[in-house]
C-alpha positions in Angstrom: -45.6 3.5 4.0 -46.7 5.3 0.8 -48.1 3.5 -2.4 -49.1 0.1 -0.9 -52.0 -0.4 -3.2 -49.8 -1.5 -6.0 -47.9 -4.5 -4.5 -51.0 -5.3 -2.3 -53.4 -5.9 -5.2 -51.0 -8.1 -6.9 -52.8 -11.6 -7.2 -49.8 -13.0 -4.7 -50.7 -10.7 -1.8 -54.6 -10.9 -2.5 -54.6 -14.2 -1.0 -53.4 -13.1 2.5 -55.4 -12.5 5.4 -55.7 -8.7 6.6 -53.2 -9.7 9.5 -50.8 -11.1 7.1 -50.9 -8.5 4.6 -50.0 -6.3 7.8 -47.4 -8.3 8.2 -45.9 -7.8 4.8 -46.2 -4.1 4.9 -44.3 -4.0 8.2 -41.6 -5.9 6.6 -41.6 -4.0 3.4 -38.5 -1.7 2.3 -39.1 0.8 0.0 -36.0 1.8 -1.9 -35.4 4.7 -4.5 -33.0 3.6 -7.1 -30.9 5.4 -9.6 -30.2 4.2 -13.3 -27.0 2.4 -13.3 -27.4 1.0 -10.0 -26.8 -2.5 -9.3 -29.3 -4.5 -6.8 -26.9 -7.2 -6.8 -23.9 -8.7 -9.0 -23.7 -12.0 -10.9 -22.4 -14.3 -8.5 -23.6 -12.8 -5.3 -26.2 -14.2 -2.6 -29.3 -12.2 -2.7 -32.3 -13.2 -0.5 -34.8 -10.7 -1.6 -38.0 -10.5 -3.2 -38.8 -7.3 -4.8 -41.5 -5.3 -6.5 -41.1 -2.5 -9.3 -43.1 0.5 -8.0 -41.6 3.0 -10.8 -38.9 2.6 -13.2 -37.3 -0.5 -14.7 -34.6 -3.0 -13.9 -33.0 -5.4 -16.0 -31.4 -8.7 -15.9 -28.3 -8.7 -17.5 -25.4 -11.6 -18.2 -21.7 -11.2 -19.0 -20.0 -13.1 -21.5 -16.2 -13.9 -21.6 -15.8 -11.5 -24.6 -17.0 -8.8 -22.4 -20.5 -8.8 -24.1 -23.7 -8.3 -22.2 -27.0 -9.9 -23.0 -30.4 -8.8 -21.2 -32.2 -11.4 -20.4 -35.4 -9.9 -18.9 -36.7 -6.4 -18.2 -38.9 -5.7 -15.3 -41.1 -2.7 -15.0 -43.7 -1.1 -12.8 -46.1 -3.9 -11.4 -43.7 -6.6 -11.9 -42.3 -9.1 -8.7 -38.8 -10.7 -8.9 -36.4 -12.1 -6.7 -32.7 -13.3 -6.0 -32.0 -16.9 -6.4 -31.1 -16.9 -2.7 -35.0 -16.3 -1.8 -35.4 -19.6 -2.3 -32.4 -22.0 -2.6 -29.6 -21.4 0.8 -26.5 -20.2 -0.7 -27.7 -19.9 -4.4 -25.6 -17.3 -6.3 -27.0 -15.1 -8.7 -27.2 -16.3 -12.7 -27.2 -12.5 -13.6 -27.1 -8.9 -12.5 -30.0 -6.9 -11.6 -29.4 -3.3 -12.9 -31.5 -0.2 -12.6 -32.2 0.9 -16.1 -34.4 3.7 -15.2 -34.7 5.6 -12.0 -37.4 4.6 -10.1 -38.7 2.9 -6.4 -38.8 -0.7 -5.5 -40.7 -2.5 -2.6 -38.1 -5.1 -1.1 -38.6 -8.0 1.3 -36.1 -10.2 2.9 -36.4 -14.1 2.7 -36.6 -14.2 6.3 -39.7 -12.0 6.9 -41.8 -13.7 4.0 -40.5 -17.1 4.7 -42.9 -17.9 7.7 -45.9 -16.8 5.5 -44.8 -19.1 2.7 -44.9 -21.9 5.0 -48.1 -21.3 6.6 -50.2 -20.3 3.9 -50.5 -22.6 1.2 -52.3 -20.2 -1.2 -49.7 -17.7 -0.7 -47.0 -20.1 -1.8 -48.9 -21.6 -4.8 -49.5 -18.2 -6.2 -45.9 -17.4 -5.9 -44.9 -20.7 -7.4 -47.1 -20.1 -10.6 -45.3 -16.7 -10.8 -42.0 -18.6 -10.9 -43.3 -21.0 -13.4 -44.1 -18.1 -15.7 -41.0 -16.7 -15.6 -39.5 -19.8 -16.5 -41.6 -20.2 -19.6 -40.7 -16.8 -20.5 -37.1 -17.3 -20.4 -37.3 -20.7 -22.6 -38.8 -18.6 -25.1 -36.2 -16.1 -25.1 -33.5 -18.9 -25.2 -35.6 -20.5 -28.1 -35.6 -17.0 -30.0 -31.7 -16.8 -29.6 -31.3 -20.1 -30.6 -33.4 -20.5 -33.8 -33.9 -16.8 -34.9 -31.7 -14.5 -37.0 -30.3 -11.2 -35.5 -32.4 -9.3 -38.2 -35.6 -11.3 -36.7 -34.6 -10.4 -33.3 -34.2 -6.7 -34.0 -37.5 -6.4 -36.0 -39.3 -7.9 -32.7 -37.6 -5.5 -30.6 -38.6 -2.4 -33.0 -42.0 -3.4 -33.0 -42.1 -3.7 -29.4 -41.5 -0.2 -28.8 -44.9 1.0 -30.3 -48.3 -0.2 -31.4 -47.6 -1.3 -35.0 -50.7 1.1 -36.3 -49.2 4.2 -34.8 -46.6 5.9 -37.3 -45.4 8.4 -35.2 -41.8 9.4 -34.2 -40.5 7.0 -31.2 -38.1 8.2 -28.7 -34.5 6.6 -29.0 -34.7 5.6 -25.3 -31.9 2.4 -25.9 -28.6 3.0 -27.0 -27.0 0.9 -29.5 -25.4 -1.2 -26.8 -28.8 -1.6 -25.2 -30.2 -2.8 -28.6 -27.4 -5.3 -29.0 -27.6 -6.6 -25.3 -31.4 -7.4 -25.8 -31.1 -9.5 -28.8 -27.7 -11.1 -28.1 -25.8 -9.1 -31.0 -23.2 -6.3 -31.1 -23.6 -2.7 -31.5 -22.0 -2.8 -34.9 -24.5 -5.5 -36.1 -27.3 -3.6 -34.7 -26.3 -0.1 -36.6 -25.7 -2.0 -39.5 -29.3 -3.7 -39.5 -31.0 -0.4 -38.6 -29.7 1.4 -41.6 -30.6 -1.5 -43.7 -34.1 -1.5 -42.4 -34.1 2.5 -43.1 -32.7 1.6 -46.9 -35.9 -0.9 -46.9 -38.3 1.6 -46.2 -39.5 -0.2 -43.1 -38.0 2.8 -40.9 -36.9 6.2 -40.6 -34.3 6.9 -37.9 -32.7 9.6 -36.8 -30.0 10.3 -33.8 -32.9 11.1 -31.1 -35.8 9.1 -32.8 -37.3 6.2 -35.2 -40.4 6.0 -37.1 -41.8 2.7 -38.1 -42.7 3.6 -41.8 -43.8 0.2 -43.2 -45.3 -1.7 -40.1 -46.8 -4.4 -42.2 -43.3 -5.5 -44.0 -41.5 -4.7 -40.5 -43.5 -7.3 -38.9 -43.4 -9.8 -41.8 -39.5 -9.6 -41.3 -40.1 -10.0 -37.3 -42.0 -13.4 -38.2 -39.3 -15.0 -40.8 
């Protein structure tokens, strides 16, 4: 299998012995994935751990009113899992959808469970990763609960580029994508984008935007 260095250098796998690393390589499945493809749907049982080699994957939850909320985005170098990897018969609380074409490395629970049970350091490193994801989700929920939509959008815009770089940024996210990331609607996102533009914080076109006043946009992101 090609391109093993990326995931074997992850702290989780570095604690394994040479023999154990060989087992990890032998059980890995390398999967090309396409934008729009679902790795798993909300409500399904999925007993896999995966590593993003290329591209990106989003965890998204659907609401009863038809809206979608993106709870997390996984990019190259990230490890994540189906809930069934840890809990027997546990269903997925969200969809995992490919956002950008790429490649993932995937392991089945049955292949890694023996290593988790026999190598305490391996289990410990994976537990630390799980805790970091829980902490991240807690921060996301806090933002959704206590921050206004305008603040969430300002933070999203600031995350696209270094605030010192006043250069055009490609609009890689649609209005629906942006709304899903801040827990709002495309209409509200559109309205706020043009409000920020009228205030001189950004300049927008159909294909790109430029942060024209990073200092004040950051202030909006802190309110």
